[in-house]
Structures are given as structure tokens and as C-alpha cells.
C-alpha positions as CSV (number, residue, x, y, z in Angstrom):
1,M,19.0,-15.7,8.6
2,S,17.6,-12.5,7.5
3,R,18.2,-9.1,9.2
4,F,14.5,-8.9,10.0
5,I,14.5,-11.9,12.1
6,E,17.6,-11.3,13.9
7,L,16.6,-7.7,14.9
8,V,12.7,-8.0,15.8
9,A,12.5,-8.3,19.6
10,Q,9.4,-7.5,21.8
11,C,5.9,-6.3,21.0
12,P,5.7,-2.4,21.3
13,H,2.4,-2.6,23.2
14,C,2.8,-5.6,25.5
15,R,6.6,-6.0,25.6
16,V,6.7,-9.7,25.1
17,D,8.9,-11.5,22.8
18,L,7.7,-11.6,19.3
19,K,7.3,-14.7,17.3
20,V,8.8,-14.6,13.7
21,L,7.3,-16.5,10.9
22,T,7.6,-16.9,7.2
23,H,4.8,-17.4,4.7
24,S,4.4,-17.0,1.2
25,G,8.0,-15.2,1.2
26,I,6.6,-12.7,3.8
27,N,8.4,-12.2,7.0
28,W,6.3,-11.0,10.0
29,A,6.4,-11.1,13.7
30,G,3.5,-12.1,15.8
31,C,2.8,-11.2,19.4
32,P,1.2,-14.1,21.3
33,K,-0.4,-11.9,23.8
34,C,-2.3,-9.3,21.9
35,E,-2.1,-11.0,18.6
36,G,-0.6,-7.9,16.7
37,V,1.8,-8.2,13.8
38,W,5.1,-6.3,13.0
39,L,5.8,-6.3,9.1
40,A,8.6,-4.7,7.3
41,A,7.7,-2.1,4.6
42,P,8.2,-4.2,1.7
43,D,6.5,-7.2,3.4
44,L,3.4,-5.2,4.2
45,V,2.9,-4.5,0.6
46,K,3.4,-8.0,-0.4
47,A,0.9,-9.2,2.1
48,L,-1.8,-6.7,0.7
49,R,-0.9,-7.9,-2.8
50,L,-1.0,-11.7,-1.7
51,Y,-4.4,-10.6,0.0
52,A,-5.9,-8.9,-3.1
53,A,-4.9,-11.8,-5.5
54,D,-6.7,-14.2,-3.2
55,Q,-9.7,-11.8,-3.5
56,G,-9.3,-11.8,-7.5
57,V,-7.8,-8.2,-7.5
58,A,-4.8,-7.4,-9.0
59,L,-3.0,-4.6,-7.2
60,E,-0.5,-2.5,-9.5
61,T,-0.1,0.4,-6.9
62,I,-0.6,0.7,-3.6
63,A,-1.3,4.1,-2.1
64,L,-1.8,3.6,1.6
65,L,-0.7,6.6,3.8
66,E,-3.3,9.3,4.7
67,G,-2.7,12.4,6.8
68,A,0.0,13.3,8.8
69,A,1.9,11.2,11.5
70,Q,1.2,11.9,15.2
71,P,4.0,10.9,17.9
72,S,3.8,7.9,20.0
73,T,5.3,6.7,23.0
74,L,5.9,3.0,21.7
75,H,9.4,2.0,20.6
76,C,10.1,0.1,17.2
77,P,10.6,-3.8,17.8
78,Q,13.3,-3.8,15.2
79,C,15.2,-0.6,16.0
80,P,14.4,0.0,19.9
81,A,16.0,3.2,19.9
82,S,13.3,4.7,17.6
83,T,9.9,5.7,18.7
84,L,6.6,4.9,16.6
85,Q,4.6,7.2,14.8
86,V,1.0,6.7,14.5
87,I,-0.2,7.1,10.8
88,T,-3.6,6.4,9.1
89,L,-3.6,3.6,6.7
90,R,-6.8,3.4,4.9
91,G,-8.8,4.8,7.8
92,V,-7.2,2.7,10.6
93,Q,-4.6,4.1,12.6
94,V,-1.3,2.0,12.9
95,E,2.2,2.3,14.3
96,K,5.2,3.0,11.9
97,C,8.8,3.3,12.6
98,V,10.4,6.3,10.9
99,S,13.7,4.6,10.9
100,C,13.0,1.0,9.2
101,R,9.6,1.9,7.9
102,G,8.2,-1.2,9.5
103,V,4.7,-1.4,10.6
104,F,2.6,-2.6,13.7
105,L,-0.8,-3.8,13.1
106,D,-2.9,-4.5,16.0
107,R,-5.3,-7.6,15.8
108,G,-7.4,-7.2,13.1
109,E,-6.0,-4.2,11.3
110,G,-4.6,-5.8,8.6
111,E,-7.7,-7.4,7.2
112,V,-9.5,-4.2,7.5
113,I,-6.8,-2.4,5.6
114,A,-6.8,-4.8,2.8
115,Q,-10.4,-5.1,2.7
116,R,-10.6,-1.4,2.1
117,L,-7.9,-1.6,-0.5
118,V,-9.4,-4.4,-2.3
119,F,-12.7,-2.8,-2.3
120,A,-11.5,0.4,-3.5
121,S,-9.3,-1.2,-6.2
122,A,-12.2,-3.4,-7.5
123,T,-14.6,-0.2,-7.5
124,W,-12.1,2.3,-8.8
125,E,-10.3,0.3,-11.5
126,P,-13.4,-0.6,-13.6
127,A,-14.3,3.4,-13.5
128,H,-10.6,4.3,-14.3
129,Q,-10.3,2.0,-17.1
130,E,-13.4,3.1,-18.8
131,L,-12.3,6.9,-18.1
132,L,-8.9,6.0,-19.9
133,H,-10.8,4.3,-22.8
134,T,-12.8,7.3,-23.5
135,L,-9.8,9.6,-23.1
136,R,-7.6,7.8,-25.4
137,K,-10.6,7.6,-27.9
138,R,-11.1,11.3,-27.6
139,L,-7.3,11.8,-28.1
140,S,-7.3,9.7,-31.1
141,I,-10.2,11.8,-32.8
142,E,-8.4,14.8,-32.1
143,Q,-5.1,13.6,-33.5
144,T,-6.8,12.9,-36.6
145,L,-8.7,16.1,-37.1
146,R,-5.4,17.8,-36.4
147,A,-3.8,15.7,-39.1
148,T,-6.6,16.4,-41.6
149,L,-6.6,20.1,-40.7
150,N,-2.7,20.3,-41.3
151,S,-3.0,18.5,-44.6
152,E,-5.6,20.8,-45.8
153,Y,-3.7,23.7,-44.9
154,R,-0.8,22.8,-46.5
155,R,-2.7,22.0,-49.8
156,G,-4.3,25.4,-49.8
157,D,-7.9,24.1,-49.2
158,L,-8.5,25.9,-46.0
159,P,-8.6,29.9,-46.2
């Protein structure tokens, strides 16, 4: 039994026992009352990558955090001595534990974050790849020009 499953206790909102499940290698704990979800930090990234893959988008890097964290009165279901902080992930405010880095997502928040992440990647990646191609081409031209100038200078063809 994993440490995650042993430690997850109660929903930070409802204070009812969370039901621990595993799907596609991702451990998560769901609240039967508010339908919120608790995910350890690595499992959140796995879940977002899995969602993106289902949409046909491969996520290599995932930049989620936006803005400063705000204090909360809610307690972490994995380490109850710690209070959660409210952070913004892709424009959605969620609760995160500073100690274990786990995240609690209210009903529907995970889908919104994943959709925004996939949309941003799907629209940014092609433009990013085109920019990289242009820059590499320009760099190659500059390197060729420098090599030619160096060669001509060494031969004394340049004044």
C-alpha cells in the first residue's frame, strides 16, 4: 500500500472521508459529498499529461503556477498539521499544501485546468516550432557568413 493511500484522510471542505482510487497509475482521493479531488503533485502532472494525450496533444513541460499563494484556513488531507494555500493554476484558484505539494481540486476544476493547458499547448506549440525553425535557419545563415568572412580574411581577400 502506498504512503499516499495510508495518509489521505478527510476532505478539506466537507471533512468527510475521502475515497482513494487508482486509475492509469494515478492515485487520487475523491470526496463523495462535494466531488472534489485530492492529488499528490506528481499525480496532478500525470493526470494532466493523460488528459492532453487523450486530446492528441503531447505535453513536454507543464507550467501551471500563476501568481502568489494566499493563506487558507483549510487543512491538508495528507498532512493535517499543515494548512492549505490558495494558488492559481491556469486561471483557476485551487488549494495546495506547502508541505507535501498535494493539490485539492473542487468539482470541475481539473477539467478546466486541463482544457486550458491543452488549448495553450495546441495553439502555442505550432507557433513556437515555427519560430524555432526560423531562428535556426537564421543562425545557420549567420554561421555560414561568419565562416566565409573568416576564410576570406585569412586568405587576405578582405581589406
